[in-house]
N, C-alpha and C positions, 0 to 999 in steps of 0.2 A: 540467524533465522530461528534458532530455538527460542530466543526471547520473544520474537514476533509471534511464534506459535503459542507461547504461554499467554500472551495478550489475546490471541484469538480464542483460546479456551475460556478466558475470563469473559469475553464478549458472549460466548455461547451460554455461560452460566447466567448472564444477565439478559438472556433471551434476544440478543442481538446476533445478526449474521456473523459467524465466527471468522473475522478477518482482523489481523494485527499487523502493525507497521512500526518500524524502528528506524531512525535516522542516526547514522554514526559518522563521525569525522575524527580521524587520527586516534581511533580506539575509544573515543568518548561518545556516549549516547547524548545527542543533542535534543531529541524529541522522540516521543513514542505515543502510540494510541491504538485504540481498537474502535470498531464501529460503534456509534452512539446515536444512530438515526432514530431508533425506537424511543429511547429515553428522552432525547432532546426534541423529538418530533420535528427534526430538521434533516431533510434529504441530503444535505451537503456534508453531514458529519461522518464521512467515511474515515477509516483508519488512517489512510494516507494524509488526508486533509488535517486531521487532528495532530498527527506527528509533524507535518510541515509547519503548522501554526506554532506548535510548541518549540520546534527548532529555531524558527525565525525569531521568536521572542527571546530564546536563550542567547542567540547571537546578536540580537539587536540589528538584524539585517534581513531583508527579504531574499537576498541571494545566498543560497546554500552551497556555495562553491566548495569543492573538495569533499563533499558528503556522499554517502551511499545510503540509499533507501532500501531496506529489507521489508518485504511485504508478503503475506501468505497467499494472496490471490492476485492474479494479473490485474493491473489497474484498469478501471473503466475510462471512458472519454473525459469525464470531469477531472478525475485524479491525474490522468496523463497530462491534461492541460495544465494543472497546477504544478506538476513536476517540471514541465517545460518552463513555466513562468518563474519558478523558484531556482532555475538553473542547476538542478541536481544533476551531476554528471554520470552517476551510475545507479542503476536500479537492478535489484536482485529479487525475483519473485518465485514463489514455490509452485503453485498450481495454475494451470492455464484456465481461462474462463471462455469457453467456446460461444457463450451467449452474450457476453458483454465486454470481453477483453479487448483493449485497444493498444496492446503492446505485442501484437503478433497474431492473435486469434482472428479478429474481425478486420483489423487494420493495425497500423503501427505509428501512432502519433509521436512517439519518442524518437523516431528516426525519419520523420517527414521532412523532405528536402526543402519544402516551402517555409518551414519555421526557422526561427533564428537560433535555435538551440537543439542539440540532439544528445542522446544518452547512450552510454554503453549499457547493454541489457544482458543479464544472465538469468536463465529460467530453469525450473525443475529442481532447485535446491530444496530438499525436504518436501517435494511435491506430493508424494504418496501420503505423508502424514497430514498435510493440509487438506488434500482431497477427501481423505477419510473423515476428518473432522466436519467438513462441509456436508458430506453425504449423510452422516449420522444426524446432524442438526436438521436437515430438511426431511429426512425420513420420519422423524418424530412429528413434524408439523404437517405432513401430508397424509 
């Protein structure tokens, strides 16, 4: 999670919402990323999507079986959907997102019984650090 937080800090320096994500399997980083929506002018370029694309490319497979996604903010609906489609079995996130989080705050797509895949979810790891980074980022902008 500390690596994901470093990526979130980099996003903040680049005037992006400070969210970072890392995908790990067997102790090896397969993919990583931070929000790039401002730079790319692409609303789908969330940290999780960037990391999933990189990991799939590294493996040469869209199924990220056996991997863990570490992300500094609770995934939104789009990212939760991508996590399910990529078959990522474990997600660890830092801060809850009461306005957009779809892994427990508003709903829980990662454990929806109607879907063909579910994930183990761990939350709150380094949550205070991630929340503070987000608060500081938005305080400056408001």
